[in-house]
C-alpha positions as CSV (number, residue, x, y, z in Angstrom):
1,M,110.9,180.8,154.9
2,S,113.0,179.8,151.9
3,G,116.7,179.3,151.3
4,F,119.3,177.6,153.3
5,V,119.0,177.9,157.1
6,R,121.4,176.8,159.8
7,V,120.1,173.8,161.7
8,C,123.0,172.6,163.7
9,A,126.8,172.4,164.0
10,V,128.6,169.6,162.2
11,S,129.9,168.5,165.6
12,E,126.4,167.9,166.9
13,V,125.9,164.9,164.6
14,A,128.2,162.0,165.1
15,E,129.2,159.9,162.1
16,E,126.6,157.2,161.2
17,S,123.9,158.9,163.3
18,A,121.0,161.4,162.9
19,L,119.8,164.4,164.8
20,A,116.1,165.4,164.9
21,V,115.4,169.1,164.2
22,E,112.4,171.2,163.3
23,L,112.5,173.7,160.5
24,D,109.6,175.7,159.2
25,D,107.2,173.4,161.1
26,Q,108.7,170.3,159.5
27,D,110.4,167.5,161.3
28,V,113.8,166.9,159.6
29,A,116.5,164.3,160.3
30,I,120.0,165.7,159.8
31,V,122.1,162.6,159.0
32,N,125.9,162.1,158.9
33,S,126.8,159.0,156.9
34,G,130.5,158.5,156.1
35,G,131.1,162.2,156.7
36,T,128.5,163.4,154.2
37,F,125.5,165.2,155.6
38,Y,121.9,164.7,154.4
39,A,118.5,166.1,155.3
40,I,115.5,163.9,155.1
41,A,111.9,164.1,156.4
42,D,111.9,162.6,159.9
43,R,109.0,160.4,159.3
44,C,108.8,156.9,157.9
45,S,106.4,156.7,154.9
46,H,105.1,153.4,156.1
47,A,104.4,154.3,159.7
48,A,104.6,157.7,161.5
49,I,107.9,156.8,163.2
50,A,110.9,159.2,163.5
51,L,113.6,158.0,161.2
52,S,116.2,159.9,163.3
53,E,115.8,157.2,165.9
54,G,116.9,154.5,163.4
55,D,120.3,153.1,162.4
56,V,122.4,154.9,159.8
57,Y,124.9,153.1,157.4
58,D,126.1,153.4,153.8
59,A,124.0,156.5,152.9
60,Q,120.9,154.8,154.3
61,I,118.6,155.2,157.3
62,E,116.6,152.4,158.8
63,C,113.2,152.8,160.5
64,Y,113.6,151.0,163.8
65,L,110.0,149.8,164.0
66,H,109.6,147.7,160.9
67,G,113.1,147.8,159.3
68,S,112.3,149.8,156.1
69,T,115.5,151.5,154.8
70,F,115.6,154.7,152.8
71,D,118.3,156.0,150.5
72,L,119.5,159.3,152.1
73,R,120.3,160.8,148.6
74,T,116.9,160.2,147.1
75,G,114.5,159.3,149.9
76,K,113.5,156.2,148.0
77,P,112.7,153.1,150.1
78,L,115.2,150.3,149.6
79,S,113.3,147.6,151.6
80,L,109.8,146.7,152.6
81,P,107.4,147.4,154.1
82,A,107.7,151.0,152.9
83,T,106.9,151.6,149.3
84,D,106.7,155.4,149.1
85,P,109.7,157.7,149.2
86,V,110.4,160.2,152.0
87,P,111.2,163.8,151.0
88,V,114.9,164.8,151.1
89,Y,116.1,168.4,151.1
90,P,119.2,170.3,149.9
91,C,121.9,170.2,152.6
92,Q,125.3,171.8,152.7
93,V,128.1,172.4,155.2
94,V,129.5,175.9,155.6
95,D,132.1,176.9,158.1
96,G,131.3,174.0,160.4
97,D,127.5,174.5,160.3
98,V,124.9,172.4,158.6
99,L,122.4,174.4,156.4
100,V,119.2,173.0,155.0
101,D,116.5,174.3,152.6
102,V,113.1,172.7,153.2
103,S,111.3,175.0,150.7
104,Q,112.2,172.8,147.7
105,P,112.5,169.0,148.3
106,L,114.8,167.2,146.0
107,D,113.4,165.2,143.1
108,P,114.1,161.5,143.7
109,E,114.5,160.9,140.0
110,Q,117.4,163.4,139.6
111,P,120.8,162.8,141.2
112,E,121.0,164.7,144.5
113,T,124.4,166.3,143.7
114,E,123.1,167.9,140.5
115,Q,120.0,169.4,142.4
116,A,122.1,170.5,145.3
117,Q,124.6,172.2,143.1
118,A,121.8,174.0,141.2
119,K,120.2,175.2,144.4
120,I,123.6,176.5,145.7
121,K,124.1,178.4,142.5
122,E,120.5,179.8,142.7
123,T,121.0,180.9,146.3
124,A,124.4,182.6,145.4
125,A,122.7,184.4,142.5
126,I,119.9,185.7,144.8
127,K,122.4,186.9,147.4
128,E,124.5,188.7,144.7
129,T,121.3,190.4,143.3
130,Q,120.3,191.5,146.9
131,E,123.8,192.9,147.6
132,S,123.9,194.9,144.3
């Protein structure tokens, strides 16, 4: 499956928390930090621990087992012991629903907002072509 898919309602994810979901056989954490929604692979790159069970603050999520923190915008680790990034996915809110596209993880070297905007434009162009 490709393109944005509804994973939950905005109301299902309290601020500064995460919700575990499965999308296309991938475990994904839907995270609400400061009212902004993110989608990140729900697995710490240091140990096979669900990130959705950790603390969320300041656009970061912390693995509860060893304390590694990850930037929700890029997936990059911000503290040891993790040294490898975690995949992050384009995420958008539409009419009170959270939509995620796991088919194209975001590039940690490019700002998330630029990538997400490009993906939204691409999706809109595909829909427009299909409706023609």
